[in-house]
C-alpha positions as CSV (number, residue, x, y, z in Angstrom):
1,M,0.0,0.0,0.0
2,E,1.1,3.5,-0.8
3,Q,-0.3,6.7,0.7
4,L,-1.3,9.6,-1.4
5,S,0.7,12.7,-0.9
6,T,-0.9,15.7,0.7
7,L,-1.1,17.4,-2.7
8,D,-2.5,14.4,-4.5
9,A,-5.2,13.8,-1.8
10,G,-6.1,17.5,-2.0
11,F,-7.7,17.0,-5.4
12,L,-10.0,14.4,-3.9
13,Q,-10.9,16.7,-1.0
14,A,-11.5,19.6,-3.4
15,E,-13.9,17.4,-5.4
16,D,-15.6,16.4,-2.2
17,G,-16.0,20.1,-1.3
18,D,-18.2,20.8,-4.3
19,R,-20.7,18.3,-5.7
20,R,-20.8,20.2,-9.1
21,V,-17.1,19.5,-9.7
22,S,-15.4,16.6,-11.5
23,L,-11.6,16.9,-11.1
24,A,-10.7,14.6,-13.9
25,V,-8.1,15.6,-16.5
26,G,-8.3,14.4,-20.1
27,G,-6.3,14.0,-23.3
28,L,-8.0,13.6,-26.7
29,S,-6.1,11.9,-29.5
30,I,-7.6,12.2,-33.0
31,L,-6.3,9.5,-35.3
32,E,-6.3,8.7,-39.0
33,G,-8.6,5.9,-40.1
34,P,-9.7,3.3,-40.4
35,I,-10.4,2.4,-36.9
36,P,-9.0,-1.0,-35.8
37,D,-11.3,-4.0,-35.0
38,Y,-12.7,-3.2,-31.5
39,Y,-11.3,-6.4,-29.9
40,E,-7.9,-5.9,-31.4
41,L,-8.0,-2.3,-30.1
42,L,-9.1,-3.5,-26.7
43,D,-6.2,-6.0,-26.5
44,G,-3.7,-3.3,-27.6
45,I,-5.0,-0.8,-25.1
46,S,-5.1,-3.2,-22.2
47,E,-1.6,-4.4,-22.8
48,R,-0.3,-0.8,-22.7
49,L,-2.3,0.7,-19.9
50,L,-2.3,-2.2,-17.5
51,S,1.4,-2.1,-17.4
52,I,0.9,0.9,-15.2
53,P,0.2,-0.2,-11.6
54,R,-1.9,2.9,-10.8
55,F,-4.5,1.8,-13.4
56,K,-5.3,-1.3,-11.4
57,Q,-5.5,0.4,-8.0
58,V,-8.3,2.1,-6.1
59,V,-8.3,4.8,-3.5
60,R,-9.0,3.5,0.0
61,T,-9.9,6.3,2.5
62,Q,-9.5,6.1,6.3
63,L,-12.4,6.3,8.7
64,F,-13.1,10.0,9.6
65,D,-10.0,10.9,7.5
66,L,-7.8,9.9,10.4
67,G,-5.1,9.1,7.9
68,A,-4.2,9.9,4.3
69,P,-6.0,7.8,1.6
70,E,-4.0,4.8,0.2
71,W,-3.6,3.2,-3.2
72,V,-4.5,-0.5,-3.0
73,D,-4.7,-3.1,-5.7
74,T,-8.3,-3.9,-6.7
75,V,-9.4,-7.5,-6.4
76,D,-12.1,-7.5,-9.1
77,F,-10.6,-5.4,-11.9
78,N,-12.7,-5.5,-15.1
79,L,-11.3,-3.7,-18.2
80,L,-14.8,-3.3,-19.7
81,H,-15.7,-1.0,-16.8
82,H,-13.0,1.4,-18.1
83,V,-12.9,1.1,-21.9
84,R,-16.1,2.6,-23.4
85,R,-17.4,3.2,-26.9
86,A,-19.2,6.1,-28.3
87,A,-20.1,7.7,-31.7
88,V,-20.6,11.3,-32.6
89,P,-23.5,12.4,-34.8
90,Q,-22.9,13.3,-38.4
91,P,-21.2,15.2,-39.9
92,G,-18.7,14.2,-37.1
93,D,-17.2,17.7,-37.0
94,D,-15.3,19.4,-34.0
95,Q,-18.6,20.8,-32.7
96,A,-20.1,17.3,-32.3
97,L,-16.9,15.8,-30.9
98,F,-16.4,18.6,-28.4
99,R,-19.9,18.2,-27.2
100,L,-19.3,14.5,-26.5
101,V,-16.0,15.3,-24.8
102,A,-17.7,17.8,-22.5
103,D,-20.5,15.3,-21.6
104,V,-17.9,12.6,-20.7
105,M,-15.6,14.9,-18.7
106,E,-18.4,16.5,-16.6
107,R,-19.3,13.2,-15.0
108,R,-17.3,12.1,-11.9
109,L,-15.2,9.0,-11.9
110,D,-16.4,6.1,-9.8
111,R,-14.4,6.0,-6.5
112,D,-15.1,2.3,-6.1
113,R,-13.0,1.6,-9.2
114,P,-9.6,2.7,-10.5
115,L,-9.9,6.3,-11.4
116,W,-9.6,6.3,-15.2
117,E,-11.6,5.7,-18.4
118,C,-10.7,5.3,-22.0
119,W,-13.3,6.2,-24.6
120,V,-13.1,4.9,-28.2
121,I,-15.0,7.5,-30.3
122,E,-16.1,6.7,-33.8
123,G,-17.9,8.6,-36.6
124,L,-15.5,11.5,-37.1
125,A,-15.2,13.3,-40.4
126,E,-12.7,12.1,-43.0
127,G,-12.9,8.6,-41.7
128,R,-11.1,9.5,-38.5
129,W,-11.6,8.3,-34.9
130,A,-10.5,9.3,-31.5
131,L,-9.3,8.1,-28.1
132,L,-10.3,10.1,-25.0
133,M,-8.3,9.3,-21.9
134,K,-9.8,10.5,-18.6
135,L,-8.1,10.2,-15.2
136,H,-8.5,11.8,-11.9
137,H,-6.1,14.6,-11.0
138,C,-5.2,12.9,-7.8
139,I,-3.2,10.4,-9.9
140,A,-1.0,12.9,-11.8
141,D,-0.2,16.4,-12.8
142,G,0.1,17.6,-16.4
143,I,3.5,16.3,-17.2
144,A,2.8,12.9,-15.6
145,T,-0.5,12.7,-17.4
146,M,1.2,13.3,-20.8
147,R,3.6,10.5,-20.0
148,L,0.8,8.2,-19.1
149,L,-1.1,9.0,-22.3
150,A,2.1,8.4,-24.3
151,T,2.1,4.8,-23.1
152,L,-0.8,4.3,-25.6
153,S,1.5,5.1,-28.5
154,D,3.4,2.4,-30.5
155,D,6.8,3.7,-29.4
156,R,5.6,4.5,-25.8
157,G,5.8,8.2,-26.4
158,G,9.3,8.8,-27.9
159,E,11.1,12.1,-27.3
160,T,9.1,14.9,-25.7
161,F,9.5,18.7,-25.1
162,V,9.6,18.1,-21.4
163,G,13.4,18.5,-21.2
164,K,13.0,22.1,-22.1
165,I,11.2,23.1,-18.9
166,R,13.1,25.0,-16.3
167,A,12.6,22.5,-13.5
168,A,14.2,19.7,-15.6
169,H,17.6,21.4,-15.3
170,E,17.4,22.4,-11.7
171,P,18.0,20.4,-8.5
172,S,15.1,18.3,-7.4
173,H,12.3,20.3,-5.8
174,E,11.0,17.3,-3.9
175,P,8.9,18.5,-0.9
176,L,10.6,17.7,2.3
177,R,9.8,14.3,3.6
178,L,9.8,15.0,7.3
179,P,8.1,12.6,9.7
180,K,4.4,13.3,10.4
181,P,4.0,14.5,14.0
182,G,0.7,12.6,14.3
183,L,-2.2,13.9,16.4
184,N,-0.1,14.8,19.5
185,P,0.4,18.6,19.5
186,L,3.5,18.2,21.6
187,N,5.2,16.8,18.6
188,W,4.3,19.6,16.3
189,V,7.0,22.0,17.7
190,E,9.7,19.4,17.0
191,G,8.4,18.9,13.4
192,A,8.2,22.7,12.9
193,W,11.8,23.1,14.1
194,A,13.0,20.4,11.8
195,A,11.3,22.0,8.9
196,A,12.7,25.5,9.7
197,T,16.2,24.1,10.0
198,A,15.9,22.2,6.7
199,I,14.6,25.1,4.6
200,S,16.4,28.0,6.2
201,G,18.6,28.6,3.1
202,V,15.7,29.6,0.9
203,A,13.0,30.4,3.5
204,V,13.1,34.1,3.0
205,L,12.6,33.9,-0.8
206,A,9.8,31.3,-0.4
207,A,8.1,33.4,2.3
208,Q,8.1,36.5,0.0
209,G,6.6,34.4,-2.7
210,A,3.9,33.0,-0.4
211,L,3.0,36.5,0.7
212,E,2.6,37.6,-2.9
213,I,0.4,34.7,-3.8
214,A,-1.7,35.0,-0.6
215,G,-2.1,38.8,-1.2
216,G,-3.2,38.2,-4.8
217,I,-5.7,35.6,-3.8
218,L,-7.2,37.8,-1.0
219,R,-7.2,40.9,-3.2
220,P,-10.5,40.8,-5.1
221,A,-10.2,41.1,-8.9
222,A,-12.6,43.2,-11.0
223,V,-16.0,41.7,-11.0
224,S,-16.5,39.6,-14.1
225,S,-18.4,36.7,-15.6
226,L,-15.3,34.5,-15.3
227,V,-15.8,33.9,-11.6
228,G,-18.8,32.7,-9.8
229,P,-20.9,29.6,-9.0
230,I,-20.6,26.8,-11.6
231,T,-23.1,24.2,-12.7
232,T,-22.5,20.4,-13.3
233,R,-22.4,20.9,-17.1
234,R,-19.4,21.8,-19.2
235,R,-18.5,23.1,-22.6
236,Y,-15.2,22.4,-24.4
237,S,-13.3,23.9,-27.4
238,A,-9.8,24.0,-28.7
239,A,-7.4,26.2,-30.6
240,Q,-4.4,25.2,-32.6
241,V,-1.5,27.3,-34.0
242,S,1.8,26.3,-35.6
243,L,5.0,26.2,-33.5
244,E,6.7,27.8,-36.6
245,D,4.5,30.9,-36.1
246,V,5.3,30.9,-32.3
247,A,9.0,30.7,-33.2
248,K,8.8,33.8,-35.4
249,V,7.4,35.7,-32.4
250,R,9.9,34.3,-30.0
251,S,12.8,35.2,-32.3
252,A,11.5,38.7,-33.1
253,F,10.8,39.7,-29.4
254,D,13.3,37.4,-27.6
255,V,10.6,35.8,-25.4
256,T,9.6,32.3,-24.3
257,L,6.9,30.1,-25.7
258,N,4.9,30.5,-22.5
259,D,5.0,34.3,-23.0
260,V,3.5,33.9,-26.4
261,A,0.8,31.5,-25.3
262,L,-0.3,33.7,-22.4
263,T,-0.3,36.8,-24.6
264,A,-2.6,35.1,-27.1
265,I,-4.9,34.1,-24.1
266,T,-4.7,37.7,-22.9
267,D,-5.9,39.0,-26.3
268,S,-8.8,36.5,-26.5
269,F,-10.0,37.3,-23.0
270,R,-9.8,41.0,-23.7
271,A,-12.1,40.4,-26.7
272,A,-14.4,38.3,-24.5
273,F,-14.7,41.1,-21.9
274,I,-15.6,43.6,-24.6
275,R,-18.0,41.1,-26.2
276,R,-19.7,40.5,-22.8
277,G,-20.0,44.2,-22.1
278,E,-17.4,44.1,-19.3
279,G,-14.6,46.7,-19.7
280,P,-11.2,45.0,-19.5
281,R,-9.3,46.5,-16.5
282,P,-5.7,46.1,-15.2
283,D,-7.1,43.9,-12.4
284,S,-9.6,41.9,-14.6
285,L,-7.5,38.8,-15.2
286,P,-5.4,37.5,-12.3
287,T,-4.3,34.1,-13.7
288,L,-3.2,31.0,-11.8
289,V,-0.3,29.6,-13.7
290,P,0.8,26.1,-12.5
291,V,4.6,25.6,-12.7
292,S,6.3,22.2,-12.8
293,I,8.8,21.5,-10.1
294,R,9.5,18.1,-11.6
295,S,13.2,17.5,-12.1
296,N,14.6,15.0,-14.6
297,D,15.1,12.4,-12.0
298,A,11.4,12.5,-11.2
299,M,10.0,12.4,-14.8
300,D,8.9,8.7,-14.5
301,R,7.1,9.1,-11.2
302,I,3.3,9.2,-11.3
303,D,2.1,12.0,-9.0
304,N,1.6,15.8,-8.7
305,R,4.7,18.0,-8.5
306,V,3.6,21.6,-9.2
307,S,3.9,25.1,-7.7
308,V,2.0,28.1,-8.9
309,M,2.5,31.7,-10.0
310,L,-0.2,34.4,-10.0
311,P,0.4,37.2,-12.6
312,Y,-2.1,39.7,-13.8
313,L,-2.5,39.3,-17.5
314,P,-2.7,42.7,-19.3
315,V,-6.1,42.6,-20.8
316,D,-6.3,46.4,-20.5
317,K,-3.7,46.8,-23.3
318,L,-4.8,46.8,-26.9
319,D,-1.5,46.5,-28.8
320,P,-0.2,42.9,-29.1
321,A,3.4,43.9,-28.8
322,E,2.6,45.8,-25.6
323,Q,0.7,42.9,-24.3
324,L,3.6,40.5,-24.9
325,D,6.1,42.9,-23.3
326,A,3.9,43.2,-20.2
327,V,3.3,39.4,-20.0
328,H,7.0,38.8,-20.2
329,K,8.0,41.4,-17.6
330,R,5.3,40.2,-15.2
331,L,6.3,36.5,-15.5
332,T,9.9,37.4,-15.1
333,K,9.1,39.3,-12.0
334,V,7.0,36.5,-10.4
335,K,9.6,33.9,-11.3
336,G,12.2,35.8,-9.4
337,S,9.9,36.6,-6.4
338,G,9.9,33.2,-4.8
339,Q,6.4,32.2,-5.9
340,R,7.6,29.0,-7.4
341,Q,9.6,28.1,-4.2
342,A,6.6,29.0,-2.0
343,G,4.5,26.2,-3.4
344,T,7.2,23.6,-2.7
345,F,7.6,24.7,0.9
346,F,3.9,25.1,1.4
347,V,3.5,21.4,0.6
348,S,6.4,20.6,3.0
349,A,4.7,22.6,5.8
350,V,1.3,20.9,5.2
351,N,3.0,17.5,5.4
352,L,3.6,18.4,9.1
353,I,0.0,18.9,9.8
354,P,-2.2,15.9,10.8
355,Y,-4.2,14.8,7.8
356,P,-7.6,15.2,9.4
357,F,-7.0,19.0,9.6
358,T,-5.7,19.3,6.1
359,A,-8.6,17.4,4.7
360,W,-11.1,19.5,6.6
361,A,-9.3,22.7,5.6
362,V,-9.4,21.9,1.8
363,R,-13.1,21.0,1.9
364,V,-13.9,24.3,3.7
365,L,-11.8,26.4,1.5
366,T,-13.2,25.0,-1.8
367,R,-16.7,25.9,-0.5
368,L,-15.8,29.6,0.2
369,P,-16.3,32.2,-2.5
370,Q,-13.2,33.6,-4.0
371,R,-12.6,36.6,-6.3
372,G,-8.8,36.7,-6.3
373,I,-8.3,34.4,-9.3
374,A,-10.1,34.8,-12.6
375,T,-8.8,31.9,-14.6
376,L,-6.1,29.2,-14.8
377,A,-3.7,28.5,-17.7
378,T,-1.3,25.6,-17.6
379,N,1.4,24.7,-20.1
380,V,2.4,21.0,-20.6
381,P,5.2,19.8,-22.9
382,G,4.1,17.0,-25.2
383,P,5.7,14.7,-27.8
384,R,8.1,16.2,-30.3
385,Q,7.1,13.7,-33.1
386,R,3.6,12.6,-34.2
387,M,2.6,9.5,-32.3
388,R,1.1,6.4,-33.8
389,I,-1.4,4.1,-32.0
390,M,-2.1,0.7,-33.4
391,G,-0.3,1.9,-36.6
392,R,-2.6,4.9,-37.0
393,E,-1.1,8.4,-36.9
394,V,-2.3,10.8,-34.1
395,V,-3.1,13.9,-36.2
396,R,-4.2,16.1,-33.2
397,A,-3.6,15.9,-29.5
398,L,-5.9,18.1,-27.3
399,P,-5.6,18.7,-23.5
400,I,-8.8,18.8,-21.4
401,P,-8.5,20.6,-18.0
402,P,-11.1,20.5,-15.2
403,I,-12.8,23.6,-13.7
404,A,-13.2,24.1,-9.9
405,V,-13.1,26.7,-7.1
406,Q,-15.6,29.0,-9.0
407,L,-13.3,29.4,-12.0
408,R,-15.7,29.2,-14.9
409,T,-13.1,29.0,-17.7
410,V,-9.7,27.4,-17.7
411,I,-7.1,26.6,-20.4
412,A,-4.5,23.9,-20.8
413,I,-1.7,24.3,-23.4
414,V,0.2,21.4,-25.0
415,T,3.0,21.3,-27.5
416,Y,2.5,18.4,-29.9
417,A,4.8,17.8,-32.9
418,D,4.6,21.0,-35.0
419,D,1.7,22.5,-33.1
420,L,0.8,24.5,-30.0
421,V,-2.7,23.4,-28.8
422,F,-5.0,25.1,-26.4
423,G,-7.9,23.2,-24.7
424,I,-10.6,25.2,-23.1
425,T,-13.0,23.9,-20.5
426,A,-15.9,26.2,-19.4
427,D,-19.1,26.1,-17.4
428,Y,-22.0,25.5,-19.7
429,D,-24.1,28.4,-18.6
430,A,-21.4,30.9,-18.0
431,A,-19.5,30.6,-21.3
432,P,-21.7,30.0,-24.3
433,D,-18.9,31.8,-26.3
434,V,-16.2,29.1,-25.6
435,D,-15.7,28.6,-29.4
436,E,-15.1,32.4,-29.8
437,L,-12.5,32.2,-27.0
438,A,-10.7,29.5,-29.0
439,R,-10.8,31.5,-32.2
440,G,-9.6,34.6,-30.2
441,I,-6.5,32.7,-29.2
442,E,-5.7,31.9,-32.8
443,R,-6.3,35.5,-33.8
444,G,-4.0,36.6,-30.9
445,V,-1.1,34.5,-32.2
446,A,-1.8,35.9,-35.7
447,R,-1.6,39.4,-34.4
448,L,1.7,38.7,-32.7
449,V,3.1,37.2,-35.9
450,E,2.0,40.3,-37.8
451,A,3.7,42.5,-35.2
452,A,6.8,40.3,-35.4
453,M,7.0,40.9,-39.2
454,T,6.6,44.7,-38.8
455,P,10.0,46.4,-39.5
456,P,11.5,47.8,-36.2
457,V,11.6,51.5,-35.6
458,G,13.9,53.9,-33.8
459,D,16.9,52.1,-32.5
460,G,16.0,49.0,-34.4
461,R,14.6,47.1,-31.4
462,K,11.2,45.6,-31.1
463,T,8.8,47.0,-28.5
464,S,9.6,44.1,-26.1
465,E,12.8,44.4,-24.0
466,A,12.4,40.8,-23.0
467,R,15.2,38.4,-22.4
468,R,14.9,34.7,-22.0
């Protein structure tokens, strides 16, 4: 038996705190046809997925949450409970496919079984078909999820962009594994002293970052339709741009891929605010940006290893180059402020608190209204080459994030082969314009490319003063 980490278990508690939330993440692979024979496909899927122990384990909780949940092997595993079939109505376009995806993802996974499903989807246009993998966020973060999904491919995923992330080249950010003090308060002082001694070298930086994040969350953002109660129903859409276009912008302005992606999102949300009759203000879009703290030596571990940043995206700016410059400067500032380190040491500190208290706290906090965060945007590196599953090429790979804590619209970003893909999940009632959000992201990148192609003025430099 293996206990869930405090962070992994937190996703279960957050789901328990709101009956309208399903905290499953998803990956949609669209493949060239023809679709293999169903039983041949079933054999191929089972051979690959069941090589992962987590896919044959269930979560066992403790009475009254006196201890952290545990992963235990199931005794009655049945593959047919997890591999499902569905077909989209004709003409099998993106609209029909995305409606099915939203229907599947809005339903909670059965806690009495291993927390995953694989949907085989038929009837797509051009003779194509799709695989939709759905698994609970308590199993894995974005990078670990992509590695799990890659096990479906014929070469088990191949080379990925994951080595490009900052954390991969840094020392391990593993949260401190200090002994739990148990329920005896007399032991808490000893544990707190051990933690303080262990982290003293970076405690000041982490504390500064924690204060910035806490201040941002507690400071109400401008009132908007992005934050508020959510329903049980979802909408889904996706945008796709070429990495070649992104590279043109990166080269012209000397910025990162994440800068470009967040600027395109900024431009789309600016248009959405105007479309919805809500004037975009400097404080309209505080955005939670998960940041991987997974070093190279932890790439094969199945769990959650993330910290967060909380920049304000500049939806008040009209010019795309000015938006990009502001995004880059704000991300550079928060990267150096200790916000990334704060998440790691927060998890370490929480590990010292008896689990019943952390479980109760997460459930309470997820029920409280919040106005300090307007949306979430997470960037996950994917495969460098096009994958093949059962000999069929994966022509598109789309991420599917969950929504929670009154965030009505969230975005996941994935690099796949030659493309940068944005998956948007939204509350059904709050975001009927989710497709327009997707098109807005594509227009945002196009506007940046146009700005990158504009001859420089003055001293020959572009508007952005960004440096990688």
